[in-house]
N, CA, C and O atoms as CSV, one atom per row, in Angstrom:
chain,resi,resn,atom,element,x,y,z
A,1,UNK,N,N,-9.088,-80.914,36.023
A,1,UNK,CA,C,-10.433,-81.213,35.614
A,1,UNK,C,C,-10.850,-80.238,34.529
A,1,UNK,O,O,-10.437,-79.078,34.514
A,2,UNK,N,N,-11.658,-80.724,33.646
A,2,UNK,CA,C,-12.059,-79.916,32.500
A,2,UNK,C,C,-13.539,-79.562,32.604
A,2,UNK,O,O,-14.345,-80.375,33.057
A,3,UNK,N,N,-13.894,-78.356,32.186
A,3,UNK,CA,C,-15.279,-77.908,32.120
A,3,UNK,C,C,-15.441,-77.098,30.846
A,3,UNK,O,O,-14.457,-76.823,30.160
A,4,UNK,N,N,-16.656,-76.714,30.521
A,4,UNK,CA,C,-16.931,-76.019,29.264
A,4,UNK,C,C,-17.670,-74.718,29.534
A,4,UNK,O,O,-18.486,-74.633,30.452
A,5,UNK,N,N,-17.379,-73.719,28.736
A,5,UNK,CA,C,-18.059,-72.430,28.807
A,5,UNK,C,C,-19.357,-72.533,28.016
A,5,UNK,O,O,-19.352,-72.956,26.860
A,6,UNK,N,N,-20.485,-72.141,28.647
A,6,UNK,CA,C,-21.781,-72.201,27.964
A,6,UNK,C,C,-21.938,-71.010,27.028
A,6,UNK,O,O,-21.113,-70.096,27.026
A,7,UNK,N,N,-22.999,-71.028,26.237
A,7,UNK,CA,C,-23.281,-69.914,25.325
A,7,UNK,C,C,-23.608,-68.639,26.090
A,7,UNK,O,O,-23.515,-67.544,25.534
A,8,UNK,N,N,-23.992,-68.768,27.367
A,8,UNK,CA,C,-24.281,-67.611,28.213
A,8,UNK,C,C,-23.044,-67.159,28.994
A,8,UNK,O,O,-23.127,-66.236,29.804
A,9,UNK,N,N,-21.900,-67.804,28.755
A,9,UNK,CA,C,-20.674,-67.431,29.457
A,9,UNK,C,C,-20.566,-68.052,30.834
A,9,UNK,O,O,-19.750,-67.610,31.643
A,10,UNK,N,N,-21.367,-69.066,31.121
A,10,UNK,CA,C,-21.361,-69.708,32.428
A,10,UNK,C,C,-20.431,-70.915,32.439
A,10,UNK,O,O,-20.255,-71.597,31.430
A,11,UNK,N,N,-19.841,-71.159,33.606
A,11,UNK,CA,C,-18.955,-72.301,33.808
A,11,UNK,C,C,-19.479,-73.091,34.998
A,11,UNK,O,O,-19.820,-72.515,36.031
A,12,UNK,N,N,-19.541,-74.410,34.851
A,12,UNK,CA,C,-19.930,-75.267,35.969
A,12,UNK,C,C,-18.654,-75.786,36.610
A,12,UNK,O,O,-17.810,-76.388,35.947
A,13,UNK,N,N,-18.523,-75.544,37.919
A,13,UNK,CA,C,-17.373,-76.084,38.641
A,13,UNK,C,C,-17.629,-77.559,38.925
A,13,UNK,O,O,-18.701,-77.909,39.418
A,14,UNK,N,N,-16.673,-78.429,38.626
A,14,UNK,CA,C,-16.875,-79.853,38.889
A,14,UNK,C,C,-17.192,-80.112,40.363
A,14,UNK,O,O,-16.698,-79.424,41.256
A,15,UNK,N,N,-18.029,-81.121,40.586
A,15,UNK,CA,C,-18.474,-81.470,41.928
A,15,UNK,C,C,-17.349,-81.695,42.915
A,15,UNK,O,O,-17.455,-81.283,44.070
A,16,UNK,N,N,-16.268,-82.341,42.487
A,16,UNK,CA,C,-15.151,-82.604,43.400
A,16,UNK,C,C,-14.516,-81.305,43.903
A,16,UNK,O,O,-14.081,-81.228,45.052
A,17,UNK,N,N,-14.464,-80.297,43.047
A,17,UNK,CA,C,-13.911,-78.998,43.453
A,17,UNK,C,C,-14.854,-78.320,44.435
A,17,UNK,O,O,-14.420,-77.790,45.458
A,18,UNK,N,N,-16.172,-78.338,44.115
A,18,UNK,CA,C,-17.147,-77.724,45.024
A,18,UNK,C,C,-17.124,-78.393,46.390
A,18,UNK,O,O,-17.178,-77.715,47.417
A,19,UNK,N,N,-17.045,-79.713,46.408
A,19,UNK,CA,C,-17.010,-80.444,47.684
A,19,UNK,C,C,-15.748,-80.121,48.474
A,19,UNK,O,O,-15.810,-79.855,49.675
A,20,UNK,N,N,-14.617,-80.145,47.803
A,20,UNK,CA,C,-13.345,-79.907,48.502
A,20,UNK,C,C,-13.288,-78.515,49.133
A,20,UNK,O,O,-12.735,-78.346,50.220
A,21,UNK,N,N,-13.867,-77.509,48.442
A,21,UNK,CA,C,-13.834,-76.138,48.945
A,21,UNK,C,C,-15.107,-75.764,49.702
A,21,UNK,O,O,-15.264,-74.618,50.125
A,22,UNK,N,N,-16.016,-76.726,49.874
A,22,UNK,CA,C,-17.285,-76.498,50.568
A,22,UNK,C,C,-18.037,-75.326,49.952
A,22,UNK,O,O,-18.534,-74.451,50.661
A,23,UNK,N,N,-18.114,-75.320,48.616
A,23,UNK,CA,C,-18.836,-74.264,47.905
A,23,UNK,C,C,-20.287,-74.664,47.752
A,23,UNK,O,O,-20.600,-75.815,47.445
A,24,UNK,N,N,-21.176,-73.699,47.971
A,24,UNK,CA,C,-22.615,-73.946,47.892
A,24,UNK,C,C,-23.234,-72.959,46.919
A,24,UNK,O,O,-22.658,-71.904,46.654
A,25,UNK,N,N,-24.419,-73.294,46.378
A,25,UNK,CA,C,-25.090,-72.350,45.475
A,25,UNK,C,C,-25.242,-70.990,46.143
A,25,UNK,O,O,-25.631,-70.902,47.307
A,26,UNK,N,N,-24.937,-69.946,45.411
A,26,UNK,CA,C,-25.041,-68.590,45.939
A,26,UNK,C,C,-23.773,-68.068,46.584
A,26,UNK,O,O,-23.694,-66.879,46.893
A,27,UNK,N,N,-22.763,-68.931,46.800
A,27,UNK,CA,C,-21.505,-68.466,47.389
A,27,UNK,C,C,-20.814,-67.506,46.422
A,27,UNK,O,O,-20.713,-67.801,45.231
A,28,UNK,N,N,-20.342,-66.371,46.913
A,28,UNK,CA,C,-19.667,-65.411,46.032
A,28,UNK,C,C,-18.248,-65.871,45.680
A,28,UNK,O,O,-17.540,-66.446,46.507
A,29,UNK,N,N,-17.858,-65.603,44.441
A,29,UNK,CA,C,-16.510,-65.896,43.964
A,29,UNK,C,C,-15.943,-64.627,43.342
A,29,UNK,O,O,-16.639,-63.924,42.608
A,30,UNK,N,N,-14.689,-64.336,43.636
A,30,UNK,CA,C,-14.008,-63.225,42.961
A,30,UNK,C,C,-13.339,-63.811,41.728
A,30,UNK,O,O,-12.671,-64.843,41.809
A,31,UNK,N,N,-13.518,-63.153,40.586
A,31,UNK,CA,C,-12.891,-63.599,39.340
A,31,UNK,C,C,-11.833,-62.585,38.937
A,31,UNK,O,O,-12.080,-61.379,38.939
A,32,UNK,N,N,-10.649,-63.087,38.591
A,32,UNK,CA,C,-9.591,-62.186,38.138
A,32,UNK,C,C,-8.745,-62.885,37.080
A,32,UNK,O,O,-8.767,-64.107,36.935
A,33,UNK,N,N,-8.015,-62.076,36.361
A,33,UNK,CA,C,-7.107,-62.595,35.333
A,33,UNK,C,C,-5.688,-62.484,35.869
A,33,UNK,O,O,-5.270,-61.429,36.344
A,34,UNK,N,N,-4.960,-63.582,35.788
A,34,UNK,CA,C,-3.542,-63.596,36.164
A,34,UNK,C,C,-2.784,-64.173,34.978
A,34,UNK,O,O,-2.778,-65.383,34.756
A,35,UNK,N,N,-2.148,-63.290,34.223
A,35,UNK,CA,C,-1.463,-63.728,33.003
A,35,UNK,C,C,-2.491,-64.224,32.006
A,35,UNK,O,O,-3.381,-63.476,31.602
A,36,UNK,N,N,-2.375,-65.472,31.610
A,36,UNK,CA,C,-3.325,-66.088,30.676
A,36,UNK,C,C,-4.325,-66.988,31.400
A,36,UNK,O,O,-4.995,-67.805,30.768
A,37,UNK,N,N,-4.428,-66.842,32.728
A,37,UNK,CA,C,-5.291,-67.716,33.526
A,37,UNK,C,C,-6.466,-66.941,34.121
A,37,UNK,O,O,-6.343,-65.768,34.471
A,38,UNK,N,N,-7.587,-67.610,34.227
A,38,UNK,CA,C,-8.736,-67.078,34.956
A,38,UNK,C,C,-8.689,-67.716,36.343
A,38,UNK,O,O,-8.632,-68.940,36.464
A,39,UNK,N,N,-8.713,-66.900,37.374
A,39,UNK,CA,C,-8.631,-67.397,38.748
A,39,UNK,C,C,-9.927,-67.045,39.469
A,39,UNK,O,O,-10.349,-65.888,39.472
A,40,UNK,N,N,-10.555,-68.044,40.076
A,40,UNK,CA,C,-11.755,-67.837,40.888
A,40,UNK,C,C,-11.375,-68.032,42.349
A,40,UNK,O,O,-10.794,-69.052,42.717
A,41,UNK,N,N,-11.707,-67.049,43.175
A,41,UNK,CA,C,-11.356,-67.108,44.594
A,41,UNK,C,C,-12.633,-67.023,45.424
A,41,UNK,O,O,-13.334,-66.012,45.382
A,42,UNK,N,N,-12.940,-68.086,46.183
A,42,UNK,CA,C,-14.134,-68.043,47.035
A,42,UNK,C,C,-14.017,-66.910,48.049
A,42,UNK,O,O,-12.971,-66.725,48.672
A,43,UNK,N,N,-15.094,-66.161,48.206
A,43,UNK,CA,C,-15.154,-65.103,49.210
A,43,UNK,C,C,-15.911,-65.690,50.394
A,43,UNK,O,O,-17.139,-65.773,50.380
A,44,UNK,N,N,-15.178,-66.088,51.400
A,44,UNK,CA,C,-15.751,-66.817,52.526
A,44,UNK,C,C,-16.797,-66.014,53.263
A,44,UNK,O,O,-16.602,-64.851,53.616
A,45,UNK,N,N,-17.899,-66.672,53.478
A,45,UNK,CA,C,-18.923,-66.133,54.349
A,45,UNK,C,C,-18.678,-66.719,55.723
A,45,UNK,O,O,-18.056,-67.771,55.868
A,46,UNK,N,N,-19.172,-66.026,56.719
A,46,UNK,CA,C,-19.056,-66.535,58.079
A,46,UNK,C,C,-19.958,-67.749,58.194
A,46,UNK,O,O,-21.173,-67.635,58.032
A,47,UNK,N,N,-19.386,-68.898,58.469
A,47,UNK,CA,C,-20.176,-70.116,58.640
A,47,UNK,C,C,-19.931,-70.645,60.041
A,47,UNK,O,O,-19.012,-71.426,60.286
A,48,UNK,N,N,-20.757,-70.208,60.922
A,48,UNK,CA,C,-20.619,-70.647,62.306
A,48,UNK,C,C,-21.455,-71.890,62.520
A,48,UNK,O,O,-22.414,-72.149,61.794
A,49,UNK,N,N,-21.084,-72.633,63.504
A,49,UNK,CA,C,-21.970,-73.711,63.896
A,49,UNK,C,C,-22.987,-73.091,64.844
A,49,UNK,O,O,-22.632,-72.541,65.887
A,50,UNK,N,N,-24.224,-73.188,64.475
A,50,UNK,CA,C,-25.279,-72.547,65.243
A,50,UNK,C,C,-25.849,-73.516,66.265
A,50,UNK,O,O,-25.723,-74.735,66.148
A,51,UNK,N,N,-26.468,-72.938,67.250
A,51,UNK,CA,C,-27.149,-73.761,68.238
A,51,UNK,C,C,-28.389,-73.028,68.726
A,51,UNK,O,O,-28.472,-71.801,68.674
A,52,UNK,N,N,-29.339,-73.802,69.197
A,52,UNK,CA,C,-30.546,-73.220,69.752
A,52,UNK,C,C,-30.340,-73.095,71.264
A,52,UNK,O,O,-30.048,-74.072,71.953
A,53,UNK,N,N,-30.501,-71.863,71.756
A,53,UNK,CA,C,-30.303,-71.587,73.195
A,53,UNK,C,C,-31.522,-70.840,73.722
A,53,UNK,O,O,-32.338,-70.336,72.950
A,54,UNK,N,N,-31.635,-70.776,75.038
A,54,UNK,CA,C,-32.714,-70.015,75.652
A,54,UNK,C,C,-32.325,-68.546,75.732
A,54,UNK,O,O,-31.215,-68.213,76.145
A,55,UNK,N,N,-33.232,-67.681,75.339
A,55,UNK,CA,C,-33.001,-66.244,75.439
A,55,UNK,C,C,-32.917,-65.890,76.919
A,55,UNK,O,O,-33.773,-66.312,77.697
A,56,UNK,N,N,-31.899,-65.120,77.330
A,56,UNK,CA,C,-31.705,-64.844,78.752
A,56,UNK,C,C,-32.853,-64.070,79.398
A,56,UNK,O,O,-33.061,-64.184,80.606
A,57,UNK,N,N,-33.592,-63.296,78.632
A,57,UNK,CA,C,-34.673,-62.496,79.213
A,57,UNK,C,C,-36.015,-63.218,79.119
A,57,UNK,O,O,-36.744,-63.336,80.104
A,58,UNK,N,N,-36.330,-63.704,77.900
A,58,UNK,CA,C,-37.651,-64.299,77.688
A,58,UNK,C,C,-37.706,-65.781,78.009
A,58,UNK,O,O,-38.780,-66.314,78.288
A,59,UNK,N,N,-36.567,-66.452,77.973
A,59,UNK,CA,C,-36.549,-67.896,78.184
A,59,UNK,C,C,-36.984,-68.684,76.964
A,59,UNK,O,O,-37.035,-69.913,77.001
A,60,UNK,N,N,-37.300,-67.982,75.878
A,60,UNK,CA,C,-37.724,-68.655,74.655
A,60,UNK,C,C,-36.510,-69.173,73.887
A,60,UNK,O,O,-35.419,-68.615,74.003
A,61,UNK,N,N,-36.695,-70.244,73.099
A,61,UNK,CA,C,-35.566,-70.739,72.303
A,61,UNK,C,C,-35.246,-69.769,71.165
A,61,UNK,O,O,-36.146,-69.269,70.490
A,62,UNK,N,N,-33.960,-69.513,70.962
A,62,UNK,CA,C,-33.494,-68.663,69.875
A,62,UNK,C,C,-32.302,-69.325,69.205
A,62,UNK,O,O,-31.602,-70.136,69.811
A,63,UNK,N,N,-32.085,-68.972,67.957
A,63,UNK,CA,C,-30.940,-69.490,67.218
A,63,UNK,C,C,-29.756,-68.579,67.464
A,63,UNK,O,O,-29.848,-67.373,67.234
A,64,UNK,N,N,-28.638,-69.136,67.929
A,64,UNK,CA,C,-27.439,-68.349,68.198
A,64,UNK,C,C,-26.296,-68.831,67.311
A,64,UNK,O,O,-26.009,-70.026,67.238
A,65,UNK,N,N,-25.647,-67.879,66.636
A,65,UNK,CA,C,-24.474,-68.194,65.820
A,65,UNK,C,C,-23.202,-67.794,66.554
A,65,UNK,O,O,-22.118,-67.829,65.971
A,66,UNK,N,N,-23.316,-67.416,67.815
A,66,UNK,CA,C,-22.151,-67.067,68.615
A,66,UNK,C,C,-21.886,-65.574,68.616
A,66,UNK,O,O,-22.396,-64.833,67.777
A,67,UNK,N,N,-21.079,-65.151,69.573
A,67,UNK,CA,C,-20.741,-63.735,69.700
A,67,UNK,C,C,-19.958,-63.254,68.494
A,67,UNK,O,O,-19.097,-63.965,67.975
A,68,UNK,N,N,-20.261,-62.046,68.052
A,68,UNK,CA,C,-19.531,-61.452,66.936
A,68,UNK,C,C,-19.975,-61.936,65.576
A,68,UNK,O,O,-19.448,-61.490,64.557
A,69,UNK,N,N,-20.944,-62.848,65.541
A,69,UNK,CA,C,-21.421,-63.355,64.249
A,69,UNK,C,C,-22.246,-62.273,63.559
A,69,UNK,O,O,-23.000,-61.550,64.211
A,70,UNK,N,N,-22.103,-62.165,62.246
A,70,UNK,CA,C,-22.903,-61.171,61.520
A,70,UNK,C,C,-24.366,-61.594,61.494
A,70,UNK,O,O,-24.692,-62.751,61.757
A,71,UNK,N,N,-25.235,-60.656,61.177
A,71,UNK,CA,C,-26.656,-60.972,61.033
A,71,UNK,C,C,-26.819,-61.967,59.890
A,71,UNK,O,O,-26.128,-61.878,58.875
A,72,UNK,N,N,-27.722,-62.899,60.059
A,72,UNK,CA,C,-27.946,-63.924,59.049
A,72,UNK,C,C,-29.181,-63.599,58.224
A,72,UNK,O,O,-30.156,-63.050,58.737
A,73,UNK,N,N,-29.132,-63.940,56.945
A,73,UNK,CA,C,-30.318,-63.790,56.105
A,73,UNK,C,C,-31.270,-64.934,56.426
A,73,UNK,O,O,-30.866,-65.934,57.020
A,74,UNK,N,N,-32.525,-64.793,56.038
A,74,UNK,CA,C,-33.489,-65.860,56.303
A,74,UNK,C,C,-33.098,-67.136,55.563
A,74,UNK,O,O,-33.373,-68.234,56.046
A,75,UNK,N,N,-32.464,-67.010,54.403
A,75,UNK,CA,C,-32.007,-68.195,53.659
A,75,UNK,C,C,-30.918,-68.920,54.448
A,75,UNK,O,O,-30.926,-70.147,54.535
A,76,UNK,N,N,-29.981,-68.164,55.021
A,76,UNK,CA,C,-28.912,-68.767,55.804
A,76,UNK,C,C,-29.466,-69.435,57.056
A,76,UNK,O,O,-29.003,-70.509,57.440
A,77,UNK,N,N,-30.455,-68.808,57.699
A,77,UNK,CA,C,-31.083,-69.407,58.876
A,77,UNK,C,C,-31.750,-70.717,58.482
A,77,UNK,O,O,-31.633,-71.712,59.198
A,78,UNK,N,N,-32.449,-70.727,57.346
A,78,UNK,CA,C,-33.118,-71.945,56.877
A,78,UNK,C,C,-32.109,-73.059,56.628
A,78,UNK,O,O,-32.378,-74.214,56.960
A,79,UNK,N,N,-30.942,-72.733,56.043
A,79,UNK,CA,C,-29.903,-73.727,55.803
A,79,UNK,C,C,-29.361,-74.292,57.111
A,79,UNK,O,O,-29.149,-75.499,57.228
A,80,UNK,N,N,-29.139,-73.430,58.085
A,80,UNK,CA,C,-28.629,-73.879,59.376
A,80,UNK,C,C,-29.640,-74.776,60.063
A,80,UNK,O,O,-29.284,-75.822,60.606
A,81,UNK,N,N,-30.908,-74.366,60.039
A,81,UNK,CA,C,-31.946,-75.180,60.668
A,81,UNK,C,C,-32.079,-76.533,59.987
A,81,UNK,O,O,-32.319,-77.540,60.653
A,82,UNK,N,N,-31.925,-76.568,58.661
A,82,UNK,CA,C,-31.996,-77.839,57.933
A,82,UNK,C,C,-30.865,-78.766,58.371
A,82,UNK,O,O,-31.062,-79.977,58.474
A,83,UNK,N,N,-29.676,-78.204,58.632
A,83,UNK,CA,C,-28.531,-79.005,59.065
A,83,UNK,C,C,-28.736,-79.544,60.478
A,83,UNK,O,O,-28.212,-80.608,60.808
A,84,UNK,N,N,-29.486,-78.834,61.319
A,84,UNK,CA,C,-29.729,-79.272,62.690
A,84,UNK,C,C,-30.769,-80.374,62.796
A,84,UNK,O,O,-30.817,-81.094,63.793
A,85,UNK,N,N,-31.605,-80.508,61.765
A,85,UNK,CA,C,-32.680,-81.508,61.816
A,85,UNK,C,C,-32.157,-82.902,61.631
A,85,UNK,O,O,-32.931,-83.859,61.647
């Protein structure tokens, strides 16, 4: 697939590539040079399937991303909640 470099040095990844790799706006990419090639490597964020559970002490509903999940930003919480609706 072909894309073009903008005057600001930006490149748009074709939609089929973004879909296949499940890339979303704001996802970090590592850029490196290998020979005469530019290589972009997605830096995976933890994407757990979240669920709403009752807090064991308060009994109130809370969003759980599972044990060992990193803390989520408010933007990530909003994205997860949007997917649950």
